[in-house]
DODO-749169 format. One record per residue (C-alpha): residue number from 1; residue in three letters; x, y, z. Coordinates in nm, 3 decimals. Layout:
% DODO-749169
+-----+------+---------+---------+---------+
: seq : type :      px :      py :      pz :
+-----+------+---------+---------+---------+
: NUM :  ALA :       X :       Y :       Z :
...
+-----+------+---------+---------+---------+
% end
This chain:
% DODO-749169
+-----+------+---------+---------+---------+
: seq : type :      px :      py :      pz :
+-----+------+---------+---------+---------+
:   1 :  MET :  -0.773 :   2.168 :  -0.876 :
:   2 :  GLU :  -0.423 :   2.302 :  -1.026 :
:   3 :  THR :  -0.137 :   2.085 :  -1.123 :
:   4 :  LYS :   0.150 :   2.187 :  -0.893 :
:   5 :  GLN :  -0.117 :   2.163 :  -0.624 :
:   6 :  LEU :  -0.196 :   1.823 :  -0.708 :
:   7 :  LEU :   0.191 :   1.707 :  -0.779 :
:   8 :  ASP :   0.241 :   1.842 :  -0.422 :
:   9 :  GLU :  -0.041 :   1.609 :  -0.312 :
:  10 :  ILE :   0.064 :   1.269 :  -0.469 :
:  11 :  ARG :   0.469 :   1.398 :  -0.292 :
:  12 :  GLU :   0.282 :   1.341 :   0.052 :
:  13 :  ILE :   0.121 :   1.119 :   0.006 :
:  14 :  ASN :   0.436 :   0.932 :  -0.154 :
:  15 :  LEU :   0.635 :   1.015 :   0.124 :
:  16 :  ALA :   0.382 :   0.880 :   0.390 :
:  17 :  TYR :   0.338 :   0.585 :   0.241 :
:  18 :  LEU :   0.698 :   0.546 :   0.165 :
:  19 :  LEU :   0.826 :   0.647 :   0.545 :
:  20 :  LEU :   0.502 :   0.419 :   0.635 :
:  21 :  ALA :   0.644 :   0.103 :   0.459 :
:  22 :  GLN :   0.968 :   0.173 :   0.568 :
:  23 :  GLN :   0.901 :   0.116 :   0.924 :
:  24 :  LEU :   0.692 :  -0.133 :   0.922 :
:  25 :  ILE :   0.918 :  -0.358 :   0.703 :
:  26 :  ARG :   1.184 :  -0.235 :   0.949 :
:  27 :  GLU :   0.946 :  -0.371 :   1.215 :
:  28 :  ASP :   0.839 :  -0.681 :   1.096 :
:  29 :  LYS :   0.935 :  -0.767 :   0.741 :
:  30 :  VAL :   0.728 :  -1.047 :   0.676 :
:  31 :  ALA :   0.408 :  -0.823 :   0.830 :
:  32 :  ALA :   0.429 :  -0.605 :   0.649 :
:  33 :  MET :   0.524 :  -0.778 :   0.298 :
:  34 :  TYR :   0.205 :  -0.856 :   0.319 :
:  35 :  ARG :  -0.010 :  -0.577 :   0.456 :
:  36 :  LEU :   0.169 :  -0.377 :   0.178 :
:  37 :  GLY :   0.116 :  -0.653 :  -0.109 :
:  38 :  ILE :   0.476 :  -0.642 :  -0.223 :
:  39 :  ASN :   0.784 :  -0.896 :  -0.252 :
:  40 :  GLN :   1.143 :  -0.992 :  -0.077 :
:  41 :  ASP :   1.341 :  -0.794 :  -0.317 :
:  42 :  VAL :   1.094 :  -0.464 :  -0.337 :
:  43 :  ALA :   1.096 :  -0.489 :   0.098 :
:  44 :  GLU :   1.464 :  -0.522 :   0.113 :
:  45 :  LEU :   1.484 :  -0.209 :  -0.184 :
:  46 :  ILE :   1.289 :   0.043 :   0.055 :
:  47 :  GLU :   1.466 :  -0.047 :   0.422 :
:  48 :  LYS :   1.755 :   0.029 :   0.246 :
:  49 :  LEU :   1.676 :   0.389 :   0.139 :
:  50 :  THR :   1.838 :   0.655 :   0.268 :
:  51 :  THR :   1.639 :   0.979 :   0.307 :
:  52 :  SER :   1.801 :   1.163 :   0.037 :
:  53 :  GLN :   1.649 :   0.810 :  -0.159 :
:  54 :  LEU :   1.265 :   0.844 :   0.002 :
:  55 :  LEU :   1.254 :   1.232 :  -0.086 :
:  56 :  LYS :   1.366 :   1.167 :  -0.469 :
:  57 :  MET :   1.164 :   0.895 :  -0.482 :
:  58 :  ALA :   0.867 :   1.031 :  -0.311 :
:  59 :  SER :   0.868 :   1.340 :  -0.536 :
:  60 :  SER :   0.785 :   1.123 :  -0.801 :
:  61 :  ASN :   0.456 :   1.253 :  -1.007 :
:  62 :  SER :   0.280 :   0.899 :  -0.981 :
:  63 :  LEU :   0.129 :   0.748 :  -0.709 :
:  64 :  LEU :   0.365 :   0.467 :  -0.592 :
:  65 :  CYS :   0.097 :   0.305 :  -0.361 :
:  66 :  ARG :  -0.195 :   0.153 :  -0.537 :
:  67 :  PHE :  -0.554 :  -0.030 :  -0.402 :
:  68 :  ARG :  -0.435 :  -0.436 :  -0.404 :
:  69 :  PHE :  -0.741 :  -0.478 :  -0.545 :
:  70 :  ASN :  -0.958 :  -0.486 :  -0.883 :
:  71 :  ASP :  -1.256 :  -0.689 :  -0.766 :
:  72 :  ALA :  -1.584 :  -0.582 :  -0.638 :
:  73 :  LEU :  -1.625 :  -0.783 :  -0.370 :
:  74 :  ILE :  -1.345 :  -0.730 :  -0.194 :
:  75 :  ALA :  -1.418 :  -0.315 :  -0.234 :
:  76 :  GLU :  -1.770 :  -0.423 :  -0.067 :
:  77 :  LEU :  -1.662 :  -0.611 :   0.222 :
:  78 :  LEU :  -1.394 :  -0.357 :   0.318 :
:  79 :  SER :  -1.656 :  -0.070 :   0.244 :
:  80 :  GLY :  -1.919 :  -0.199 :   0.439 :
:  81 :  SER :  -2.144 :  -0.227 :   0.132 :
:  82 :  ASN :  -2.313 :  -0.564 :   0.206 :
:  83 :  ARG :  -2.523 :  -0.402 :   0.501 :
:  84 :  ASP :  -2.625 :  -0.752 :   0.571 :
:  85 :  ASP :  -2.304 :  -0.899 :   0.693 :
:  86 :  ASN :  -2.075 :  -0.881 :   1.009 :
:  87 :  SER :  -1.767 :  -0.592 :   0.990 :
:  88 :  ALA :  -1.549 :  -0.784 :   1.151 :
:  89 :  VAL :  -1.627 :  -1.067 :   0.983 :
:  90 :  SER :  -1.637 :  -0.910 :   0.662 :
:  91 :  GLN :  -1.259 :  -0.722 :   0.745 :
:  92 :  SER :  -1.124 :  -1.074 :   0.785 :
:  93 :  HIS :  -1.313 :  -1.215 :   0.495 :
:  94 :  ALA :  -1.160 :  -0.964 :   0.245 :
:  95 :  ALA :  -0.854 :  -1.003 :   0.454 :
:  96 :  ILE :  -0.824 :  -1.398 :   0.286 :
:  97 :  LEU :  -0.927 :  -1.272 :  -0.014 :
:  98 :  MET :  -0.614 :  -1.046 :  -0.084 :
:  99 :  ALA :  -0.368 :  -1.302 :   0.083 :
: 100 :  GLY :  -0.447 :  -1.486 :  -0.133 :
: 101 :  GLN :  -0.332 :  -1.303 :  -0.424 :
: 102 :  PRO :   0.064 :  -1.312 :  -0.497 :
: 103 :  ALA :   0.256 :  -0.993 :  -0.424 :
: 104 :  GLU :   0.351 :  -0.799 :  -0.724 :
: 105 :  ALA :   0.710 :  -0.683 :  -0.828 :
: 106 :  ILE :   0.849 :  -0.401 :  -0.935 :
: 107 :  THR :   0.927 :  -0.403 :  -1.266 :
+-----+------+---------+---------+---------+
% end
């Protein structure tokens, strides 16, 4: 994949993520903070971004979103790799495990 194409795709993902995050925050800040894995300071910053600021952030050459877990158990629960469990139970278990993790701030 060419560098320009890769950067274009990163920009598209970033923009979609920021637009979704801003919409979720404006609809229900507490639920959005949980779903996005962010703290109140970051949520307020995203909520206040203008369209121009959103586009500027989205143009970063790094992904702004990331996986919320570094735990193989959570990945297995979310992906359904463990065939013995009920899908709804697995997803609920993963949500409980992720809810116990602290929201991380951008530093």
